[in-house]
C-alpha positions as CSV (number, residue, x, y, z in Angstrom):
1,M,1.5,-2.0,20.2
2,L,0.0,-0.4,17.2
3,T,-1.1,-2.6,14.3
4,L,-2.4,-2.0,10.6
5,S,-5.4,-3.6,9.0
6,V,-4.0,-7.0,6.5
7,K,-6.8,-5.2,4.5
8,G,-4.1,-1.7,4.9
9,K,-1.0,-4.9,4.4
10,Y,-2.5,-6.5,1.8
11,G,-3.4,-3.5,-0.4
12,I,0.2,-2.3,0.4
13,A,1.2,-5.7,-1.7
14,A,-0.9,-5.5,-4.5
15,V,0.9,-2.0,-5.1
16,F,3.8,-3.2,-4.9
17,E,3.1,-5.7,-7.6
18,L,1.5,-2.9,-9.6
19,A,4.7,-0.9,-9.4
20,K,7.2,-3.6,-9.7
21,L,5.3,-4.5,-13.5
22,A,4.1,-0.9,-13.9
23,G,4.6,-0.5,-17.9
24,S,4.7,-4.6,-19.5
25,K,0.8,-5.4,-19.4
26,P,-1.8,-5.1,-17.3
27,I,-1.8,-8.6,-14.2
28,Q,-4.4,-10.6,-14.4
29,I,-5.5,-10.6,-10.3
30,R,-5.2,-14.1,-10.2
31,S,-1.0,-13.7,-11.0
32,M,-0.9,-11.1,-8.4
33,A,-3.3,-12.8,-5.6
34,E,0.2,-15.5,-6.6
35,S,2.8,-13.6,-6.2
36,C,1.8,-11.5,-3.1
37,N,0.2,-14.7,-1.6
38,I,-3.2,-13.1,-0.6
39,S,-6.8,-14.7,-1.5
40,Q,-8.1,-14.0,-4.7
41,N,-11.3,-13.1,-3.1
42,Y,-10.0,-10.2,-0.5
43,L,-7.5,-8.6,-3.3
44,E,-10.4,-8.3,-5.6
45,Q,-12.3,-6.6,-2.9
46,I,-9.2,-4.4,-2.2
47,L,-8.8,-3.6,-5.4
48,I,-12.2,-2.9,-5.8
49,D,-11.9,-0.1,-3.2
50,L,-8.0,1.7,-5.0
51,K,-9.9,1.9,-8.0
52,H,-12.1,3.8,-6.9
53,D,-9.4,6.6,-5.2
54,G,-8.5,6.5,-8.0
55,L,-4.5,4.4,-7.0
56,V,-5.2,1.8,-9.7
57,K,-7.2,1.1,-12.9
58,S,-8.2,-2.2,-14.9
59,F,-8.7,-3.6,-18.2
60,R,-11.6,-6.3,-19.7
61,G,-11.1,-8.9,-21.9
62,A,-9.2,-11.8,-22.2
63,H,-5.1,-9.8,-21.6
64,G,-7.3,-7.2,-19.0
65,G,-6.1,-7.1,-15.1
66,Y,-5.1,-4.0,-13.1
67,A,-2.2,-1.3,-13.4
68,L,-1.1,2.1,-11.5
69,A,-3.5,4.5,-12.4
70,K,-0.3,6.6,-11.4
71,K,2.9,7.2,-11.6
72,A,4.7,5.4,-8.6
73,S,7.2,8.4,-7.5
74,D,2.7,9.9,-7.6
75,I,1.6,7.0,-4.5
76,T,2.5,6.8,-1.4
77,V,1.5,4.0,1.3
78,K,-0.1,7.1,3.3
79,D,-3.0,7.6,0.6
80,V,-3.4,3.2,0.0
81,L,-3.3,3.5,3.4
82,L,-5.8,6.3,3.9
83,S,-8.0,4.7,0.7
84,L,-8.4,1.2,2.4
85,E,-8.8,2.5,6.5
86,G,-9.8,6.0,6.2
87,P,-7.3,9.2,8.1
88,S,-6.0,8.0,11.5
89,Q,-7.9,7.3,14.9
90,I,-5.2,7.1,16.7
91,A,-5.2,10.7,18.7
92,S,-9.1,11.1,18.0
93,S,-9.4,7.5,20.8
94,Y,-8.3,9.4,23.5
95,C,-10.0,12.0,25.5
96,G,-9.0,14.0,28.6
97,C,-5.9,14.9,29.4
98,P,-3.9,17.3,27.5
99,T,-0.8,16.4,27.6
100,L,-1.5,13.1,26.8
101,T,-3.9,14.4,24.5
102,Q,-0.7,16.1,22.8
103,F,2.1,13.1,22.8
104,W,-0.8,11.3,20.3
105,L,-1.1,13.5,18.0
106,G,2.6,14.0,17.9
107,V,2.7,10.2,17.3
108,E,0.0,10.5,14.4
109,D,2.1,13.0,12.9
110,K,5.2,11.2,12.5
111,L,3.4,8.3,11.3
112,S,2.2,10.0,8.9
113,L,5.3,11.4,8.0
114,E,6.9,7.6,7.3
115,F,4.0,6.7,5.5
116,E,5.0,9.6,3.2
117,V,6.9,6.7,1.4
118,S,6.1,6.7,-3.1
119,F,5.8,3.4,-4.7
120,E,9.0,4.4,-6.2
121,E,11.2,4.6,-3.5
122,L,10.0,1.6,-1.8
123,L,11.3,0.1,-5.6
124,K,14.6,1.9,-5.1
125,K,14.7,0.6,-1.4
126,K,14.0,-3.8,-3.3
127,Q,16.4,-2.4,-6.3
128,K,19.3,-1.5,-3.4
129,L,18.8,-4.7,-1.7
130,D,18.6,-6.8,-4.4
131,K,22.3,-5.9,-5.4
132,T,22.7,-7.4,-1.8
133,L,24.8,-10.3,-1.8
134,T,23.4,-12.2,1.2
135,Y,25.2,-15.9,1.7
136,S,24.2,-17.7,4.9
137,I,25.7,-21.2,6.1
């Protein structure tokens, strides 16, 4: 089955954490690492890549940290994955049969559409799930 790298998944989690707290003060990396259950050193590497691509910004000082560089509605999961993993190589990794090449191109297109979800949309889904009461016995 197709999988995303840990770096991509952690990057999505980090941006989601920043989106949840957008509008407040910058989030310190230590706090974000604990919330996302990511090693602080690894998270720092991820945030550097995301900052390089203009998705997050950093603030220095005692009250510094990280914040989104854009509105949550303007950042998609696909943006994060492109920043951390580069473009999809699903269709280009198979050569030979034109029928299978077309199949893989279709898979790539469908995945690309799924990853076009913005972090604002994900926040709305979270809010909806948070309102749903869950009972377990």
